[in-house]
N, C-alpha and C positions, 0 to 999 in steps of 0.2 A: 959505423952502422948501429952499434950498440948504444952509443951516446945519443944518436939521433932518435932511436926508438924510445929511449928513456925520457928524452925531452918531450916527445909526443905524449907519453903517458902522464907526465907531470903537468903538461899543458891541459890535458883532458881533466885531470883532478882539480886543477885550479879553476877550470871553466865550470865544473860541477859545483865547486865551493862558491863560486861567484853567483851561480844560479840560485843556490840555497839562500845566500845573503839577500839577493834581489827579491826572492819569494818572501823571506822574512820581513823585508822592508815593505813589501806590498801589503802583507798582512797587518803590519804595524800602522801603515797609512790607512788601510780599510777600517781598522779598529778605531783609529782616531776619528775617521769620518763617521763611523757608527756612533761613537761616543758623542760627537758633536750633534749628530742627527737626533739621538735620544735625548740629549740635553735640550735641544730646541723643542722637541716634542713635549718634554717634561714642562718646560716653561709655558708652552701653549696650553697643556692640560691644567697647569696651575692657574693660569689666567681664566680659563673656562670655569674651573672649579670655583673661583672666587667671585665671578660675575653672576653666578646662579643666585637668584633672589631668595630661594628657599633655603632652609637650614640643612646642611649635609654634615654628618659626623662619621668618622672612621674609628672603630674600636678594634682592639686586639681580641684574642680568644677568651678573655675574661673581664669584660667591661672596661678595660683600660683605654683611656683616651689616646689616640695616635695624633689626630688633628681634627679641626673643624674648618669649614670654609669661612670666608669673611662674614657672611650672614650669620653663621653659627656663633662666632665669637661675639658679634654684636647682640644677637638675641639673648645669649646666656650671660652677657656682660662680663666676659672673661678675655684672656689672651693666651698666647702660646705658652708663656712662662708659667702662668697661674694654673693652667690645666694640665701641664706636663706631669706625668706620674700619677694622676688621679683617676679614680673610677668615674664613669659617667654620672652616677648618682651623687657622687661627692661634689661634683661641679655645681650641682643645684642645691647643695646644702643638706643632703640626706646621708644616712649611714648605711642604708641598704637599698636594693633595687625597688623601684615603684611597684605597687600592688598590681596595677594594670600597666603592662609594659611590653611593647612590641619587641624590644631588644631581648628581654628576658625570654620571651616566647621562642625567639630564634635560637638562643643558646640551648634551650630545652629540646627543641624539635628539629633544628637544622633546616627549617623551612621558612619561607617568607611569612611575615606577620604584619597585621594592620590593626590599629586601634584608633578610636576618637577620644579625645580628652578635652574637658573644659577647664581652663585655669581660673579658679575662683577669684584669685587676686586681681586679675586683669579682665576677666570675662571673655578671653580669647578662646576660640574653638580651634583645636589642632588635629590635623590628619597626620598620624604618626605611622611610618612604615619602616620596616627593618628587613634587610636581605643578608643571607649568609654567603660568605666566601669560603669555598672548600678547596683543599689541595687535591692532587691526583689520587691521594689515598682516602678521599672523602672525609678528611678531618677538617673541622672548622678552624680557620685561621684568623678570620676577621669578620666584622659585622659592619655593614653600611646602614646608617640611620638617616632617614629622610623625613623632614618635618615641614608641613605646608599649612599655612594659616587659612582656615576655611570659615572664619567668623562671618564674613559677608554672606557666603553660601548658606550657612546655618541660619543666620538672621532672616535671609530671604525665604528659606524653607519655613521658618517659624511664622513669618508674615503671611505666606501663602496658606499655611495651615489655619492661622487665625482668620484670614479672609474667608477660607472655606467654612470655618465654624460660624462666622458672622452671617454668611450667606444662608446657612442652614437655619440659624436663629431668625434671620429676617423672613425666610420662607415660612417658618413655623409661626412667626408673629403675624405675617400677612394672612396665613391660613386662619389663624385664630381671630384676626381682625375681621376676615370675611364671615366667619361663623358668627362673631358677635354682631356684625352689621346685619346679617340675615335675621338673627334673633331680634335685633332692635327693630328692623323693618316689620317683622311679624308682630311684635308688641305694639308698634306704632299703629298697625291696622286695627288691633284690638282696641287701643285707646281711642282711635278716630271714630269707630262705630259706636263708642259709648255715648250716651246722651247726657253725660255730665262733664264738667271741667276737670281735667287732670293736669296738675302742675307739679314739677319737681323743682324744689327750692334748695339752694346750697346753704352751707353754714354762714356764708357772707350775704344771705338774703337775695342773691341774684338768681334769676330764672335759668335753669339748666335744660328744661324741657316743658313744652306745653302742647296739648293735643288740639285736634281740629276744632272741637267744640269751644275750647277756651279762646282760640284765635277768632272764631266767629263772634263770640260775645264781646271781646275786647275791641274788635274791629281793626286791629293793627295787623301788619304783615309779621310773619314768624321771625324774620331777621330783626324787626324792631322791638321784639319782646325778649328773645333769648339774650342773656347776658345783662339785662337791665335789672335794677334793684326792684324787687317785687313791691315793697312797701312804699317807696318814694315815688314810683311811677304809676301804680295801678290801684292804690288804696286812697280813699278820700282822707284829707288831713285830719278830720276829727276822729277817725278810726285808727290812725297809724300807731299811736301809742299802745292801744289795746292789742293790735295784731302783733306788734313787735314783742310785747310781753308774752304772747302765746308762743311765738317762734323761739324766744330766748329760753323758755322752759326746756326746750329740746337739747340744750347744751349739757344737761345732766344725763348720765348714762342710765339712770333709773327711770327716766321719763317714759311714759307710755302714750298711747293714742289719745287724741283730743277730739271729741265728737260734738256735732250739732252746734257749731259756733256760727253766728249769723252776723255778716257785715257785707257791705256792698263793694263792687268794683267800679272804676271809672272807665268808660269806653272811649273810643277815639273822638266821639262827639261831645265829650264832657258829661255824658249822662251816667247816672248811677244805676247799676243793676244789682239787685239784692240777691245775695248768694248765701246758702247755708253750707258750712264747711266741716269736713272731717280731716284730721291730720294724723299721719302715721310716720314715725321715725324710721329711717333706713340705716342699718348699722353694718359696719365691716366685720371682718373676722376677729378683730380685737374689741368688738362691742362698742366701737366708737361711732357716734352718729355723724354722718357726713352728708346726708340728704334728708329732706323732709318731703314726704309725698302728701300733697293736698288734693282732695277731691271735693268739688263743689257743685251743688245743684242750683240752677237759676230759678228762683221762686218769685221773680219780679211780677209776672202776670198774675200769679196766685195772690200775691200781696195786694196788687192793684185791684183784683176782683174782690178780695176781702174788704178792702177799703171802700170800694164802691158799694158793696152790699151793706156795710156799716152805715154809710151816708144815707143810703136809701132807707134803711131800717129806722135811722134816726128821724128822717124826714117824715115817714109815715107815722112814727110814734108821736111826733109833734102835732101833726094834723089830727091824729086821733085824740090826743089830750086836749086840744083846743076846740074840738067840735062841740057846739051848743046843744045840738040835738042828739038824742041817743042813737047809737049805731048798733044795729042788730046783725049778727053774723049767722 
């Protein structure tokens, strides 16, 4: 009986020992399964990490590079071996942290930071963000740096801003043009009610403006006058040299008005109209003459009346001188 009891106790102990071994084996199997699972997850995370097109950097608690993703290595033109053991600023050829740096801000504040920077060497605009990794004691252990190329967005914003500015300028210009047009129309009315010819002649002798009286005397339509050479188209040949000499004088900045010059115009019927002219130079802010303002009074009828009176006077004088008998008045 004693041996039988002893064997039972021994059997129980062996059974417990076997159970412990099985439990340990189960834990070992579970650990291996967990390790395999974690390894697979790590591979998955590594793959995701590297396919992200933006730059991602992982630093230790003091600017030390732990690793970059594939885009980071390509952007910084470095690799794992070259960047290992370096500070992040050393990777880009600096001896100290950048003056404007999201990573530095995180080390100082333990809070996320974001800055925009333009790389003068390439013209790229970068959206740079940094995030702190804290342990359970709130101590900073790592910094995650994320860099996104926002050049296209910045250029788009600049274009939109430029477009906005251009619209403002165009509106201002259109408003200015409307005011100028109103002023021009007002002056046109003044010129049109004037009983004299008013012509604006450019430095190239082409007509820039003519009023209603001038159009009536010439007999042409406005579109057939504007832009035409004043001398070659509306001045008789024998007077052209004289008129050109007068207009040429205005090429000098010291030239002043020319008054009471008499020469005719040729109308659409080929008839000559005798005009007495006054010329005034129009200058810009630099005192340069760019227009000549000519005003003319049509004296054709007066000239014809004077000529008829002279003929009549000569006729009666001849009759008087040839009379044989005395004439008493």
